[in-house]
Structures are given as structure tokens and as C-alpha cells.
C-alpha positions in Angstrom: 18.5 -15.8 2.4 21.6 -13.7 2.5 22.2 -10.0 2.1 24.1 -10.3 -1.2 21.2 -12.1 -2.8 18.7 -9.3 -1.7 20.7 -6.2 -2.5 19.2 -4.4 -5.5 16.2 -2.4 -6.8 12.9 -4.0 -7.8 9.6 -2.9 -9.4 6.2 -4.1 -8.1 4.5 -6.7 -10.2 1.6 -7.4 -7.8 0.3 -7.0 -4.3 -2.6 -9.2 -3.2 -4.1 -10.0 0.2 -5.2 -13.6 0.5 -7.8 -14.2 3.2 -8.4 -17.3 5.2 -11.8 -17.5 3.6 -10.2 -18.0 0.2 -11.0 -14.5 -1.0 -8.3 -12.4 -2.7 -8.2 -8.6 -2.9 -5.8 -6.1 -4.4 -5.4 -3.2 -1.9 -4.2 -0.7 -4.4 -5.6 -2.3 -7.6 -4.4 -5.0 -9.9 -2.1 -2.5 -11.6 -0.5 -0.9 -8.5 2.9 0.6 -9.0 5.9 0.4 -6.7 9.6 0.3 -6.2 11.7 -1.2 -3.3 15.4 -1.0 -2.8 17.9 -2.8 -0.5 21.2 -1.1 -0.4 24.6 -2.7 0.6 24.9 -0.3 3.5 21.7 -1.8 5.2 19.3 1.0 4.2 16.0 0.2 2.4 13.1 2.1 0.9 9.7 1.3 -0.6 7.0 3.3 -2.4 3.7 1.7 -3.5 0.7 3.5 -5.0 -2.4 2.9 -7.0 -1.9 3.4 -10.7 -5.0 5.5 -11.3 -4.4 8.3 -8.8 -6.0 11.6 -9.8 -4.4 15.0 -9.5 -5.5 17.0 -6.4 -7.3 20.4 -6.8 -7.1 21.2 -3.1 -10.2 19.6 -1.6 -9.6 17.9 1.7 -11.3 14.7 0.6 -8.9 14.5 -2.3 -5.9 14.8 0.0 -7.4 11.9 2.1 -8.0 9.8 -1.0 -4.4 10.4 -2.2 -3.0 9.4 1.2 -5.1 6.2 1.2 -3.6 5.2 -2.2 0.1 5.5 -1.4 2.4 3.8 1.1 6.0 4.7 1.5 8.7 4.1 4.1 12.4 3.9 4.7 14.8 2.7 7.3 17.3 -0.1 7.7 16.9 -3.9 7.2 18.3 -7.1 8.5 17.9 -10.7 7.5 17.0 -13.5 9.9 16.6 -16.9 8.3 13.9 -16.7 5.6 12.8 -13.2 6.8 13.8 -9.7 6.0 13.0 -7.3 8.8 12.3 -3.7 7.7 13.3 -1.4 10.7 11.0 1.5 9.8 12.3 4.9 10.6 10.0 7.2 8.5 6.6 6.1 7.1 3.6 7.6 5.4 1.5 5.5 7.7 2.6 6.9 11.1 1.7 3.7 13.1 4.6 1.9 11.4 7.3 4.5 12.2 9.7 3.0 14.8 8.5 -0.5 14.3 9.9 -3.7 12.7 8.0 -5.0 9.7 8.8 -8.7 9.2 8.5 -10.2 5.7 9.0 -13.8 4.6 11.4 -13.5 1.7 12.2 -15.8 -1.2 13.0 -15.8 -4.9 10.8 -17.6 -7.4 11.3 -17.5 -11.1 13.8 -14.7 -10.7 11.3 -12.5 -8.8 11.4 -11.5 -5.1 8.4 -12.6 -3.1 7.7 -10.8 0.2 4.8 -12.0 2.4 3.4 -11.0 5.7 0.8 -13.1 7.5 -1.7 -12.2 10.2 -2.8 -9.0 8.7 -6.1 -7.8 10.2 -8.3 -6.3 7.4 -11.7 -5.4 8.9 -12.9 -8.6 10.6 -10.8 -10.9 8.5 -7.2 -12.2 8.6 -5.1 -12.1 5.5 -1.6 -12.8 4.1 -0.2 -10.0 2.0 1.9 -11.2 -0.9 4.0 -8.8 -3.0 5.9 -9.9 -6.1 8.9 -7.7 -7.1 10.8 -7.9 -10.4 14.5 -7.0 -10.3 15.4 -3.8 -12.1 19.2 -3.9 -11.8 20.2 -7.5 -11.5 
């Protein structure tokens, strides 16, 4: 993978977690929405959210539910072999701020596939697979 191939903006087609047990789940639903961008200057951004989020009336539980159905971060990126490393500077999930998030990266049928293995979800281990469709290519 090289930077020239990756630069662009993409819309989320799917996000699924595949577990070692064979089970598949969709963390933000089968119809999750998202956008990711890789800029020529080495900056990147991503926003992903559930499609059916409801408006908030001010209840604390609603704020928590809204936070649990949205992930966004920004920072820089670099490419190492078949991986893109997101160097997270600002994130809606505070534990990721200041970390490197490694993603296997490849193109298939014109779409960008990013995957991350070894995800601990409860007591299970999963691989997250996100499929992104180019918007501006």
C-alpha cells in the first residue's frame, strides 16, 4: 500500500466484528453511517455513528446513549507495509487519544477494507472489518 493509493475520502458501507467463535455482530447496526478521509499532508479523520440515533431532550441517559453510538477521531497517519497506522490526537473515546491504531489495509472491488484483529469484546476476541467506498476517486 502506498500513500497515493490511500489519499481520498470514503463513506462507510459496513462495520462488522467477526468473533473467533464464528459469530458476527454489527457494533452500530447494519446501517451504520460514516466517513473517513486521508489527506495528502498526512492528516486523517473518521466519524462513525449508528443510523437511528434519536434527538436528545436533555436526559443524562440520552447523552450516554448518544456517546455510545458515535465514534470519531482525528490525527495523522503513516503506512507500514499492508497497514495504515492512525496516530490518534483527538478522539471521542478518550482511551485512544495519544495512541496508534493499526489497521490492515487493502482494496477489494474498488473499496477500501480496514481491519483490526485482537479486539476484546466482553470475554471474546474479534476482528473488526470496515468496508469504505470511495467518494472522490
